[in-house]
N, C-alpha and C positions, 0 to 999 in steps of 0.2 A: 403714791406707788408709781414707779417708773414704767412708762408705756414702752411697748416693743416698737422697733422700727423694722420695716420690710424692704429688702433689696431684691431686685429681679435682674438676672443676667440672661440675655438672649443667646441664640446659637453662635453669632459672630464673636461674642466675647469669650467663648469656650471652644473655639473651632480646632485648636491644636495645643500642643504642650506649652508653647510660649504664652499663648493666651491664658491658659490655666494658671501659669506662674504669675501673670499680671493680675488675674482675679485675686490671687492670694495677697498680693501687695496692696490692692485696693481695700480688701477686707481688713488686713492687718493694721493699716493706718486709720481705720475707723471702727476698731473693735469695740463692741458693746455686748454684754452677755445676752440682753433681750433683743436678739437679732434673728429674724427669719430670712434665710437666703433662698430664693426661688430660682431654679436654673432650668434652662431649656435643653433640648437635645443638641449635640455638638454639630456646629456648622450646618451642612446640608443633609444631616442624617434623616430627618423626617421625609425629605424629598426622595432619598434612597429607599426608604421603607415603602413609600407610596409606589415607587417604580417596581419594587419587588411584588407588591400586591397586584399591580397591573399585569405583570408577567404571569403571575399565578392565575389570575382571572382569565387571561387569554390562553392558558394552558401551555405556556412557554417555559423554558428553563430559567429559573430564578436562583438556582444554587450558586452560580458564580457571583451574582450580585451580593448574596449573603456572605460569601467568602471574602469579597472585597471589603464589605462593611466591617466584618470581624477583624480582618487584617489591619484596617485603618485604626480601629479602637485599640488593638493590641500594640500597634506602633506608637501611639500616643503614650500608652502605659510604659513602654520600653524607655521612652525619653524622661519619664517622671519617676520611675521606681527601679530598685534593684530587682534582679531576676527572681529572688525568693519571696517577693512580696505577695501576700494572699490575693491581691486584686486581680492577678492574672487568672486564677482559677474562678474567681467570681465572674469575670467577664466571659470566660469560656462557658461557664454554666448558664449564663443568661442567653448566650447564642444557641446553646443546645435546647433551651426552653423555647426560644424563638423558632427554631427549626421544627420542633415538635408541634407547635401551634400552627405552623404553615402546612403541616401534613393534613390538617382538618379540611373538609370540603368547603369550597368557596363558591357561592352563586349569588345571583342578583338579590335574592330575598334576605340574605344574611350579610350582605357586603358591609353595611355601615357598622354593625356590631363587630364583625371580623376586623375591619379597619381600626377601630378603637383599640382592640386587644393588641394588634401587631404594632401600630405606631407608638404605643406607650413604651415600648422597649427603648426608644431613643432617649427619653427623659430618665428612665431608670438607669441605663448605662452611664450617662453623663454624670448623674449625681453620685453614683457609686464610686466612679473614678475620682471625681473632685473631692468627695468626702474623705476618701483614703489619702489623697495627696495633702489636703489641709491638715489632717491628723498627723501625717508623717512630718509636716513642717511645724509641729507643736501648736497648731491652731486647732485646739480640740473642740469638736462640735458633734452634734447628734444627727444621724441620717433618719429621715422621717418619710414614710410612704404617703404621698398626697392623697392616694385613694382611701386612706383611713381618715382623712380630714374633710375633703370636699364631697358632700353627698348630693347626688343629682337624680333626675329621673332617667328613663331609658331612651331618651331621644338621642340615639347614638350619632356622633360627629358634631352635634350642636346641643349638648345636654343642658337642661335647665337646672339651676342650682336650687336645692332645698335649703333656704337660708337659715331656718331655725335649727335644723339638724346639723348643718355645717358649723354654725356658731357653737353649738353644744360640743361637737367633737373637737373643734379647734381649742376651746377652753380646757376641755378634759385632757387632751393629749399634749398640748403645747405649754400651758401656763407653768406647770411644775418643771418641765425640761428647760424652759427659758430662764428660770431662776438660776440655773447652773451653767448652761452652755448655749451658744448659738445653735440654731437648727437649720439643716440643709434639706430642702425638699424640692419637688418637681413642679414645674408649671404645666398647664395644658391638660392634665389628666385628673380624673376623679373616679368615683364609682357610685353605682346605684345602691339603694338600701339593701338589695339582694346580693350585692358584691360584684356585679358585672362592671368591667372596666368601661369608662366613658371618656370622651374628650369634649372640650368646651368650645370647639371651633378652631379652625386654622389660626395660628399665631396667638393662641389663647393664653399664653403665659402671663401677659400683662394683667389679664382678667383674674388669673389665679392670685396674683399679688394683691389685687383689690379685694378679692373675696376674703383672703386671710386677714388682711388689714382691717376690713370692716368687722370681721368676726372677733378680732382681738381688741377692737377699738384702738388701733395702733396710733403712734405719734405721727408717722409719716411713711410714705412709700417713695423709693427711688428706683427708677428704671435706668439701667446703664446701657447706653447705645454706642454705636460707632460714629455718631454725629454730636456736635457740641451742645445740642439742645433741640427744641422744637423750631424748625425753620419754616419759612413761608412757602417753600417748594422743595422737591427732591433735588439735592445738589448734583445727582447723577444725570438729571434731565435738564436742569436749568442753571444758568450761570448767575452770579451775583445774588445768591440767596441771602435772606435776612433772618437772623435769629431773634426770637421773641424772648425777652427776659421774664415776662409775666403774662399769663393767660388766665382769663376767668373760666370757671368750670363750664359754663354754658357755651362759650366760644369753643373750648376744647372738644366738648361733646359734639358740636356741629361739624368740626373738622374731622373727627373720627367717623361720624355718620357718612360723610362724603367719601371716606376711604383713606384718610391720612394714615400712612402705614407706621408712623412713629409710635402710635399707641393703639391698642385694640379697642374697637368701638364700645365694648361693654364695661370698660375700665372706669370711666368717669363717675357714673351714677352712684355706685356704692360708696365711693370716696366723698363725693359732694354731699351725700345725705348726712354724713357725719363730720363734714368739713375737715377731712384728712388731707393735708397737702400732698401733691404728687410732684416729685422732682424728676426731671429728665436730664441726665448728665452723661458725659463721655467717659468711657473706660480707657480711651486712648489718652485723654488729658483730664484725669480725675480731679485735678485742682481747679478746673474751669468752673465758672459760675452756673452754667446750664440754664434751664428754664424751670420756673415754678408755676404749677397750675393750682389755683386756689380760688378763694372767694374774693374776686376783684371785679365787681360788676361795673366799676367806672372805667375799666381798661378798654380802650378802643385802639384798633390798629389801622392806620391809614394804608399800609402796604397790602396789596392783594395776596390772598393765600391760594395757591394752585395745587390741586390734588388730582393725580392721574391713577385710575384703576385699570389694570389689564384684565384679560380673560373674561370679557363681557359678551353677552348675547343680546341682540335686539330682536324681540318677538312681537309680531303684529297679529292681532285677532280682528278679522274683518267680518261683519255680519253678512249673511248670504240671502236675506229675504227682503232687502231694500228698506228695512226699518232703520231708524236712527239709533245711535248708541245711547243707552239709558243707564240709570243707576243699577238696574238689575243685571245688565251685562257686566258692569264693573265688579259687582258683588260676585257674579259667577266666576270671573277670572281670579279674583282675590281668594275665594273659597278654595280653589284648587292650589293656588300658591301657598296658602296656609297649610293645606294638607301635606304638601311636599316640603314644607319648611324652606321655601325659596323667597328671599327678601327682594323687594323691588328697589333698585337704585335710582330709577327715573321713570316717570309715567307721563304719557301724552295721549289725549283723545282727539279724534276728529269726528265728523258727522257720522261716519260709518265704521270707524275702527278704534281699537285701543292698542297702543304700543308701549311696551315695557322694556327696560334694560335690567337684566339680572346677571348675577355671577354665573360663570360656566361651571356646572357641577355634573359629575358623571352620573348617568342614568336619569337624572331629574328632568332635564330638558326633553328627553325622549318621552318620558311619562307625561309631561305637560302637553306636548304636541299631540300625543295619542288621545288624551282625555278631551282636550278642547277642540279637536278636529270634528267631533260630533256636533258641536254647536257653532263653530266659526270656520272660516277659511284662515288657516294659520301659515304664516311665513316667518322665517328667521334668518338672521346673519350672525355668524359666530366669529371668534378671533378679533373682537373689537376692543376699543379703549373708551373709557368714560373720563372726560376732564371736567372738573368743577373749579370755577374761579370765583372765590368768595371775596366780598368787599372789593369788587372790581372797580377800576377807574376807566376813563375814556381810552387811555393808551392800551390797557389790557383788552378792552372790548374790541378795539380795532385790530389788535394783534391776533386774537384767537378766533373771532367770528368769521374771518376771511380765509381760514385754512381749508385745504382741499380734503375731500373724502368724508365730509360731514353727512351723516345719515339722519340725525335728529338733533335739534337744539332747543334750548329754552332759556329765556332771560327774564329774571324778576328784578325787583328793586336793588337787591344786594348780591345776586348770584347768577352766573352763567354756567350752563351745563351743555356739553357737547358729546355726542356719541359718534365715533369716527373709526375708519379703518386704520388698523395699526400699521 
């Protein structure tokens, strides 16, 4: 029995009408009936929806932002379709629904759930438009709501997947459809068992591809990016980057853990568990070889891998009673981080303090500081960057350890990490 393949296209690959036409060409040249195509929101739509939410929360006018977003989507439709195409009314109706949802009360206690419901419109809009365009071009496919496939808990903004229920729904809803046509669905979004919309974490569309591939026991996953494959550094930050032809699952998992943006951190594990290969290829040069991530334990890379994460906060918890830092203090800090669902990107202890580097997240830093100020003297710096240099050599060590503005650094046998002012 032929296995399905899974393709994932991010926001940059569907940012405008010409990009959508290019997506059609990429699919047409690789047409298989058992194909699941996962698509993100167009361009910077998620950012726009987050800004609308921020304005709503601050009780400022967000209507003009909604109008701009609506205008942009309809402009793309105008380039792709004739005036009488039903997609125009579909898009208009989705924006009416969005505006109705935005009329609901928003406050700190319901922010995360509200966020998931609002930002999900980005993926629904993009997949509705792209599905309509593909069908218009005689690339017949089926639109599928990902919220009917990916079942999660209600940890809004970073929902945990119910793997058994998700596998059951993917098989029930997709296997028969895939025998006839490719399926177009959304990345990033899912739903709880009670039907509440959830999201898998920012940039979570890669993870959606891995979830569906795992559930269907797919043949492979391909992530289509605006880079030729997995590089040893961000080409926008560093010159003379090197593309990896092959990467072992474990190496790729470490790269994503440290913040490599080319793949979402949760993507590797469900694929590695079933040894499903992951291809990273360029939608700009689709015939390029790209990078394959798979079971290559013998693969070793001599060139250092450099990962930079922005929007970081360095928080220091200092004891106030002249005792030394113990395991109980660390447990106290981690218990609160677990409650807030805040991951630690770097940890360092001294005799009297614990310092952690975490992602900047609305409300959560404030809650962390308020809660832990009862037990510690708490200080923090925000607007920072975290650089990780994996498999460093002497040249990389000399280059990065001497830079200005470093607030915290760590060096192990294979990795350098630096927290510094942006």
